[in-house]
C-alpha positions in Angstrom: 58.3 125.9 105.5 55.9 124.7 103.1 54.4 121.9 102.0 55.9 121.7 99.0 59.4 121.6 101.0 58.0 118.6 102.6 56.9 117.0 100.2 60.7 117.4 98.5 62.3 116.4 101.3 60.8 112.8 101.2 60.7 112.8 97.8 65.0 113.1 98.2 64.9 110.2 101.3 62.8 108.4 99.1 59.5 108.6 101.5 56.2 107.9 101.0 54.1 110.1 103.0 50.3 110.4 103.1 48.9 114.2 103.7 48.8 113.9 107.4 52.4 112.4 107.7 53.2 115.6 105.4 51.5 117.8 107.6 53.1 116.2 110.8 56.0 116.5 109.6 55.6 120.3 108.8 54.8 120.9 112.2 57.6 119.8 113.5 60.0 121.2 111.1 58.8 124.2 111.9 60.2 123.8 115.2 63.1 122.3 114.6 64.1 125.6 112.8 62.4 128.4 115.5 64.3 126.7 117.7 67.8 126.7 115.6 66.5 130.4 114.7 66.9 130.6 118.8 70.2 129.5 118.9 71.5 131.7 116.9 70.3 134.5 118.8 72.2 133.8 122.0 74.9 135.8 122.6 78.1 134.7 122.5 81.0 138.0 121.6 81.8 137.9 125.0 82.8 134.4 124.9 86.2 133.5 124.4 87.2 130.1 122.7 89.3 127.6 124.0 90.8 124.9 122.3 93.5 122.8 123.8 95.2 120.3 121.3 96.8 117.7 123.1 97.9 113.7 121.1 95.2 111.6 122.3 97.6 108.5 120.6 99.6 106.2 123.3 103.0 104.6 122.1 102.9 101.0 121.3 104.3 98.8 123.7 105.4 95.5 123.9 103.7 92.9 125.4 105.5 89.4 126.4 103.5 87.1 125.4 103.6 83.3 124.7 101.9 83.0 121.8 103.8 80.4 119.4 102.5 77.8 117.3 103.5 74.7 119.1 101.9 76.0 122.1 98.7 76.7 120.4 98.8 73.3 118.5 99.8 71.6 121.3 96.6 72.8 123.2 94.1 71.9 120.3 91.9 68.8 120.5 93.1 67.9 116.4 95.7 68.4 114.9 98.0 66.4 112.0 101.5 67.7 110.3 100.8 71.3 112.4 97.8 71.9 111.3 94.6 72.1 113.6 92.1 70.2 112.6 87.9 71.3 112.6 84.7 70.3 111.7 83.8 69.8 108.1 81.5 73.5 107.6 79.3 72.8 104.5 
């Protein structure tokens, strides 16, 4: 990579970098790229890929709940004609 590559990346990311920041970023990116190249060199020919697919979803289950409008209205501090009264919010 070169400074022009870092400048292009900074432009795409809409970053305003100082010259010393560009140099620091260039060194960091060179380190990342060399690490990726090291990983690419790993021998994986004799490794067997094991994929196991299974359903992670559970079936819906009905739950017994005592939710009714009468129960909820009865527990609320104020109500008017079956509606819950709340404070006015502006």
